[in-house]
C-alpha positions as CSV (number, residue, x, y, z in Angstrom):
1,M,-70.9,-79.5,-30.1
2,T,-72.1,-80.2,-33.6
3,N,-75.7,-81.0,-32.4
4,L,-75.8,-77.9,-30.2
5,R,-74.8,-75.7,-33.0
6,E,-77.3,-77.2,-35.3
7,Y,-80.0,-76.6,-32.7
8,E,-78.9,-73.0,-32.1
9,S,-79.0,-72.4,-35.9
10,K,-82.4,-73.9,-36.1
11,A,-83.8,-71.8,-33.2
12,L,-82.0,-68.5,-33.8
13,D,-81.1,-68.1,-37.4
14,S,-84.4,-69.2,-38.9
15,K,-86.5,-67.1,-36.5
16,L,-88.9,-69.9,-35.8
17,R,-92.5,-68.7,-35.1
18,V,-94.1,-70.3,-32.1
19,G,-97.9,-70.1,-31.9
20,V,-99.6,-70.2,-28.5
21,I,-103.3,-71.0,-28.4
22,G,-104.9,-69.1,-25.5
23,G,-104.3,-65.6,-24.4
24,G,-104.0,-66.0,-20.6
25,Q,-101.1,-65.3,-18.2
26,L,-99.2,-68.4,-19.2
27,A,-98.9,-67.2,-22.8
28,R,-98.0,-63.7,-21.4
29,M,-95.1,-65.2,-19.4
30,M,-93.8,-67.2,-22.4
31,T,-93.3,-63.9,-24.3
32,I,-90.0,-62.7,-22.8
33,P,-88.3,-66.2,-22.8
34,A,-89.3,-66.5,-26.5
35,I,-87.7,-63.2,-27.3
36,N,-84.6,-64.1,-25.4
37,L,-84.3,-67.4,-27.4
38,G,-84.6,-65.4,-30.7
39,L,-88.1,-66.8,-31.4
40,T,-91.1,-65.0,-32.8
41,I,-94.1,-65.7,-30.6
42,K,-97.7,-65.3,-31.8
43,V,-100.8,-65.8,-29.7
44,L,-104.4,-66.8,-30.7
45,S,-106.5,-65.1,-28.0
46,E,-110.1,-65.7,-27.2
47,T,-110.9,-62.0,-26.8
48,H,-109.4,-58.6,-27.3
49,G,-107.5,-57.2,-24.3
50,S,-106.4,-60.6,-23.0
51,S,-103.5,-61.0,-20.6
52,A,-101.2,-61.9,-23.5
53,S,-102.4,-59.0,-25.7
54,A,-98.9,-57.8,-26.4
55,A,-98.2,-61.0,-28.3
56,T,-101.7,-61.5,-29.7
57,T,-101.7,-61.6,-33.5
58,M,-105.2,-63.2,-33.9
59,V,-108.4,-63.2,-31.9
60,G,-110.9,-66.0,-32.5
61,D,-112.6,-69.1,-31.4
62,Y,-110.1,-71.9,-30.6
63,T,-112.8,-74.5,-31.0
64,N,-113.3,-73.6,-34.6
65,I,-111.1,-75.6,-36.9
66,E,-111.0,-72.9,-39.6
67,V,-109.9,-70.2,-37.1
68,V,-107.1,-72.5,-35.7
69,R,-106.1,-73.6,-39.2
70,E,-105.6,-69.9,-40.3
71,F,-103.6,-69.3,-37.2
72,A,-101.5,-72.4,-37.8
73,K,-100.5,-71.0,-41.3
74,T,-98.7,-68.1,-39.6
75,V,-96.5,-70.2,-37.3
76,D,-94.1,-73.2,-37.3
77,L,-95.2,-74.9,-34.2
78,I,-98.3,-74.7,-31.9
79,T,-98.3,-75.0,-28.2
80,F,-100.8,-74.0,-25.5
81,D,-101.8,-71.7,-22.7
82,H,-104.5,-74.2,-21.7
83,E,-105.6,-77.7,-22.5
84,H,-109.1,-77.1,-23.8
85,V,-108.7,-77.1,-27.6
86,P,-110.9,-79.9,-29.0
87,L,-108.9,-83.0,-29.9
88,A,-110.6,-83.1,-33.3
89,V,-109.2,-79.7,-34.1
90,L,-105.6,-80.7,-33.1
91,Q,-105.8,-84.0,-34.9
92,A,-106.9,-82.3,-38.1
93,L,-103.8,-80.0,-37.8
94,E,-101.5,-82.9,-37.2
95,A,-102.9,-84.7,-40.2
96,E,-102.0,-81.6,-42.2
97,G,-98.4,-81.7,-41.0
98,V,-98.6,-79.0,-38.3
99,S,-96.3,-79.6,-35.3
100,V,-98.5,-79.6,-32.1
101,Q,-96.6,-79.8,-28.8
102,P,-97.7,-81.5,-26.7
103,P,-99.4,-83.7,-29.3
104,S,-103.1,-84.5,-29.2
105,K,-102.4,-88.1,-28.1
106,A,-101.0,-86.7,-24.9
107,L,-103.5,-83.9,-24.4
108,A,-106.3,-86.5,-24.6
109,F,-105.3,-87.5,-21.0
110,A,-105.2,-83.9,-19.8
111,Q,-108.7,-83.2,-21.2
112,N,-110.4,-86.3,-19.8
113,K,-109.8,-87.3,-16.2
114,L,-111.3,-90.8,-16.6
115,D,-109.0,-91.5,-19.5
116,M,-106.1,-90.2,-17.5
117,R,-106.9,-92.4,-14.5
118,A,-107.3,-95.4,-16.8
119,R,-103.9,-94.8,-18.5
120,L,-102.1,-94.2,-15.2
121,S,-103.6,-97.4,-13.8
122,E,-102.2,-99.2,-16.8
123,L,-98.7,-97.7,-16.0
124,G,-99.0,-98.9,-12.4
125,L,-98.6,-95.4,-11.0
126,P,-99.9,-94.5,-7.5
127,M,-103.3,-92.9,-7.3
128,P,-106.3,-92.7,-5.0
129,D,-108.8,-95.5,-5.5
130,W,-111.2,-94.5,-8.3
131,A,-114.1,-95.6,-10.4
132,E,-116.3,-94.5,-13.3
133,V,-119.9,-94.0,-12.3
134,S,-123.0,-92.9,-14.1
135,R,-125.8,-94.2,-11.9
136,T,-126.9,-93.5,-8.3
137,S,-126.4,-97.1,-7.3
138,E,-122.8,-97.1,-8.6
139,L,-122.0,-93.9,-6.7
140,D,-123.6,-95.1,-3.5
141,A,-121.8,-98.4,-3.6
142,F,-118.4,-96.6,-4.0
143,I,-119.2,-94.2,-1.2
144,E,-120.2,-97.1,1.1
145,A,-117.0,-98.9,0.3
146,H,-114.8,-95.9,1.1
147,G,-116.0,-94.8,4.6
148,G,-119.1,-92.9,3.6
149,V,-117.5,-90.1,1.7
150,A,-115.9,-89.6,-1.7
151,I,-114.7,-87.0,-4.2
152,L,-116.8,-86.7,-7.3
153,K,-115.4,-85.0,-10.4
154,T,-116.6,-84.1,-13.9
155,P,-114.1,-85.7,-16.2
156,I,-113.9,-82.8,-18.6
157,G,-113.4,-79.0,-18.0
158,G,-112.8,-78.8,-14.2
159,Y,-109.9,-76.8,-12.8
160,D,-109.1,-74.6,-9.7
161,G,-111.7,-76.5,-7.7
162,K,-114.4,-76.3,-10.3
163,G,-116.1,-79.6,-11.3
164,V,-115.3,-81.1,-7.9
165,R,-117.6,-82.1,-5.0
166,V,-117.3,-83.9,-1.7
167,V,-120.3,-86.3,-1.7
168,R,-121.7,-88.5,1.1
169,S,-124.5,-90.0,-1.0
170,S,-125.8,-89.9,-4.6
171,A,-128.3,-87.3,-3.4
172,D,-125.4,-84.8,-3.4
173,A,-125.0,-85.3,-7.1
174,L,-128.4,-85.8,-8.6
175,D,-127.9,-82.9,-11.0
176,W,-124.7,-84.3,-12.4
177,L,-126.1,-87.8,-12.6
178,A,-129.3,-86.8,-14.3
179,D,-128.2,-87.5,-17.9
180,F,-126.1,-90.6,-17.0
181,T,-122.9,-88.9,-18.2
182,P,-119.9,-90.9,-16.8
183,L,-118.3,-89.2,-13.8
184,L,-115.1,-89.8,-11.9
185,V,-115.4,-90.8,-8.3
186,E,-112.3,-91.1,-6.1
187,E,-111.6,-91.9,-2.5
188,K,-111.2,-88.9,-0.2
189,V,-107.5,-89.1,0.6
190,S,-106.4,-88.2,4.1
191,F,-103.2,-86.3,3.3
192,V,-100.8,-84.2,5.3
193,R,-99.9,-81.9,2.4
194,E,-100.1,-81.3,-1.3
195,L,-97.0,-81.4,-3.5
196,A,-96.3,-80.7,-7.2
197,Q,-93.6,-82.1,-9.4
198,L,-92.7,-79.9,-12.3
199,S,-90.7,-81.4,-15.2
200,A,-90.1,-81.1,-18.9
201,R,-89.6,-83.7,-21.7
202,R,-88.4,-83.3,-25.2
203,P,-89.8,-85.3,-28.2
204,N,-86.5,-87.2,-28.2
205,G,-87.2,-88.4,-24.6
206,D,-84.8,-86.1,-22.7
207,F,-86.3,-85.3,-19.3
208,L,-85.4,-82.9,-16.5
209,A,-87.3,-82.1,-13.3
210,W,-87.3,-79.1,-11.0
211,P,-87.2,-79.5,-7.2
212,L,-90.4,-80.9,-5.7
213,V,-92.6,-78.1,-4.3
214,Q,-95.3,-77.9,-1.6
215,T,-98.5,-76.1,-2.6
216,V,-101.0,-74.5,-0.3
217,Q,-104.6,-74.3,-1.5
218,K,-107.3,-71.8,-0.7
219,D,-110.9,-72.5,-1.8
220,G,-109.5,-75.0,-4.3
221,V,-107.0,-72.5,-5.8
222,C,-103.3,-72.5,-5.3
223,A,-102.4,-69.7,-2.9
224,E,-98.7,-70.4,-2.0
225,V,-95.8,-72.5,-3.4
226,L,-92.7,-73.4,-1.3
227,A,-89.7,-74.5,-3.2
228,P,-88.2,-77.0,-2.4
229,A,-90.9,-78.8,-0.4
230,P,-90.0,-78.3,3.2
231,G,-88.6,-81.3,4.9
232,A,-88.9,-83.6,2.0
233,S,-86.7,-86.7,2.3
234,S,-84.3,-87.8,-0.4
235,E,-86.6,-90.8,-1.0
236,T,-89.6,-88.5,-1.4
237,L,-87.7,-86.3,-3.9
238,A,-86.6,-89.3,-5.9
239,T,-90.0,-90.9,-5.9
240,A,-91.7,-87.7,-7.1
241,A,-89.3,-87.2,-9.9
242,Q,-89.6,-90.8,-11.0
243,I,-93.4,-90.6,-11.0
244,A,-93.2,-87.5,-13.2
245,K,-90.8,-89.2,-15.6
246,S,-93.0,-92.2,-15.8
247,V,-96.1,-90.0,-16.5
248,A,-94.3,-88.0,-19.1
249,A,-92.9,-91.1,-21.0
250,G,-96.1,-93.1,-20.6
251,L,-98.4,-90.4,-21.9
252,E,-95.8,-89.2,-24.5
253,V,-95.9,-85.6,-23.1
254,T,-93.7,-82.9,-24.7
255,G,-93.1,-79.6,-23.0
256,V,-93.7,-78.8,-19.3
257,L,-95.7,-81.3,-17.2
258,A,-97.0,-80.7,-13.7
259,V,-98.0,-83.7,-11.6
260,E,-100.0,-82.6,-8.5
261,M,-99.8,-85.1,-5.7
262,F,-101.0,-85.9,-2.2
263,E,-98.5,-86.9,0.5
264,T,-100.0,-89.2,3.1
265,A,-99.0,-89.6,6.8
266,D,-97.1,-92.7,6.0
267,G,-95.1,-91.0,3.2
268,R,-97.0,-92.3,0.2
269,L,-97.4,-90.0,-2.9
270,L,-100.6,-90.3,-4.8
271,I,-101.2,-88.6,-8.2
272,N,-104.1,-86.1,-8.0
273,E,-104.1,-84.0,-11.2
274,L,-101.9,-83.4,-14.3
275,A,-101.3,-80.3,-16.4
276,M,-99.4,-80.4,-19.7
277,R,-98.2,-76.9,-19.9
278,P,-96.5,-74.3,-17.7
279,H,-98.3,-74.5,-14.3
280,N,-99.1,-72.2,-11.4
281,S,-96.9,-74.4,-9.2
282,G,-93.9,-73.5,-11.4
283,H,-94.1,-69.7,-11.4
284,F,-91.4,-69.6,-8.7
285,S,-88.9,-70.7,-11.4
286,I,-88.9,-67.4,-13.2
287,E,-86.6,-65.9,-10.5
288,G,-86.0,-69.0,-8.5
289,S,-84.4,-71.3,-11.1
290,V,-81.6,-71.2,-13.5
291,T,-84.1,-72.0,-16.3
292,S,-87.8,-71.0,-15.9
293,Q,-90.6,-73.3,-16.8
294,F,-91.6,-70.9,-19.6
295,E,-88.2,-71.0,-21.2
296,Q,-88.0,-74.7,-20.7
297,H,-91.4,-75.3,-22.2
298,L,-90.3,-73.5,-25.4
299,R,-87.0,-75.5,-25.5
300,A,-88.8,-78.8,-25.0
301,A,-91.5,-78.1,-27.6
302,L,-88.8,-77.1,-30.1
303,D,-86.7,-80.2,-29.2
304,L,-83.9,-78.0,-28.1
305,P,-81.5,-79.0,-25.3
306,L,-83.1,-78.5,-21.9
307,G,-81.8,-75.9,-19.4
308,D,-80.6,-76.3,-15.9
309,T,-83.5,-76.6,-13.4
310,S,-81.5,-76.0,-10.2
311,L,-82.6,-73.3,-7.7
312,V,-80.5,-70.2,-7.8
313,S,-80.8,-69.9,-4.0
314,E,-81.8,-72.3,-1.2
315,H,-85.5,-71.3,-1.2
316,A,-88.1,-69.7,-3.4
317,V,-91.6,-68.7,-2.3
318,M,-94.4,-67.8,-4.7
319,I,-97.7,-66.3,-3.6
320,N,-100.7,-65.9,-5.9
321,L,-102.5,-62.5,-5.9
322,L,-106.1,-63.5,-6.0
323,G,-108.8,-60.9,-6.6
324,V,-110.7,-60.0,-3.4
325,D,-113.7,-58.5,-5.1
326,D,-114.9,-57.3,-8.4
327,D,-113.7,-53.7,-7.9
328,N,-110.5,-53.8,-5.9
329,D,-107.5,-53.7,-8.2
330,F,-104.1,-54.1,-6.4
331,L,-102.3,-51.7,-8.8
332,P,-103.0,-48.6,-6.7
333,H,-100.8,-50.2,-3.9
334,Y,-98.0,-51.3,-6.2
335,V,-95.6,-48.5,-5.4
336,N,-95.9,-49.1,-1.6
337,A,-95.3,-52.8,-2.0
338,L,-92.2,-52.2,-4.1
339,A,-90.9,-49.7,-1.5
340,E,-91.5,-51.8,1.6
341,H,-90.5,-55.2,0.1
342,P,-87.7,-54.6,-2.4
343,A,-86.8,-58.3,-2.5
344,A,-90.3,-59.2,-3.8
345,K,-90.6,-59.7,-7.5
346,I,-94.2,-58.7,-8.5
347,H,-95.8,-60.0,-11.6
348,T,-99.1,-58.7,-12.9
349,Y,-101.3,-60.4,-15.4
350,G,-103.2,-57.4,-16.9
351,K,-106.6,-58.7,-15.8
352,A,-109.7,-56.9,-14.6
353,A,-110.4,-57.5,-11.0
354,R,-112.7,-60.4,-10.0
355,A,-113.2,-62.2,-6.8
356,G,-110.9,-65.2,-6.6
357,R,-109.3,-64.5,-10.0
358,K,-105.5,-65.0,-10.4
359,M,-104.4,-61.4,-10.9
360,G,-100.7,-61.9,-10.5
361,H,-98.1,-63.4,-8.3
362,I,-95.1,-62.5,-6.0
363,T,-91.8,-64.4,-5.8
364,V,-89.1,-64.0,-3.2
365,V,-85.8,-65.9,-3.4
366,S,-83.6,-66.3,-0.3
367,D,-81.4,-68.7,1.7
368,D,-83.8,-68.1,4.6
369,A,-87.2,-69.8,4.0
370,N,-89.1,-68.1,6.8
371,W,-87.8,-64.7,5.7
372,A,-88.8,-65.3,2.1
373,L,-92.3,-66.4,3.1
374,A,-92.8,-63.4,5.4
375,E,-91.5,-61.0,2.7
376,A,-93.8,-62.4,0.1
377,R,-96.8,-62.4,2.4
378,G,-96.0,-58.8,3.4
379,A,-96.0,-57.6,-0.2
380,A,-99.2,-59.4,-0.9
381,E,-100.9,-57.8,2.1
382,I,-100.1,-54.4,0.8
383,L,-101.1,-55.1,-2.8
384,L,-104.5,-56.6,-1.7
385,N,-105.1,-53.7,0.6
386,R,-105.2,-55.8,3.7
387,Q,-102.9,-53.6,5.8
């Protein structure tokens, strides 16, 4: 118990100040777990009125080293709401002795998909066939070798379906190829479903994973999450957890890691994307797990003992509330949703409505998977004014 007491003293008595760069919903959802852990949480937001405005102590440009350096002076550790802070900024902070979690050496692979694919290949991890291309001839050769179709991605900056194209010839990507900037091309995987393995790793190497989940996408954006993944075999569960552990160790990730995967008809798991922060696929854990991904991320970043990742019930369902247009806010329907679906836990992100935007999410926990999904969908229908 000596080590545990030392950790508790470190976290609770000294009132450690955790700084989060990025004022989105992930920073917003870190706030309550930080308070519960006895931490002081501070957020560097890009704009006033951000989703995490309640914890925002500074507004500024996270790409500006002087802005980030000033923010770093007010905290004991820096972590992230997103992975877009320039590596040069983070490396400068690390050189000055600032604790950055996950470190820049890990975030480098989250920021550049080509670097990520190359490193995962070195680790021998399962992925779609891929190549780096910058010329029309290279892209056409890859497409021809992979059945006449491929997935083309911009290595930097793409998320939620952005920076991704299905291509059948280089003519489909002449604009991207115009400046000969290297692009990532991948085989178009024939998959039966998409899965996500959420996990957390401490700097000392301790690792824990949540149950594997199934994700359902709509227009390139996660719409539903089913925990645990329905019908997943013990072999699939073990393989997914081992893949995540190998990624976390091989890339030296600290904090929460999400590994998004394709499951093929013959049961293979292929790594699609990585996220080194709390992730949409893990929102179910707020009500659905003994330890949420947001609490666990803080524990791991601070090198504190990790919490139990077990589900509190047999099933948890999460549905994203996506904006249906630029004017329709779901808040006017909030009371009706609460009244008709009392088991639904509704989270709002404090964002202005915009088509396709993640405005909030709903979680339902139950021993009955079908009932949980119906309850969550019913609440969403009311909130989005579809019934």
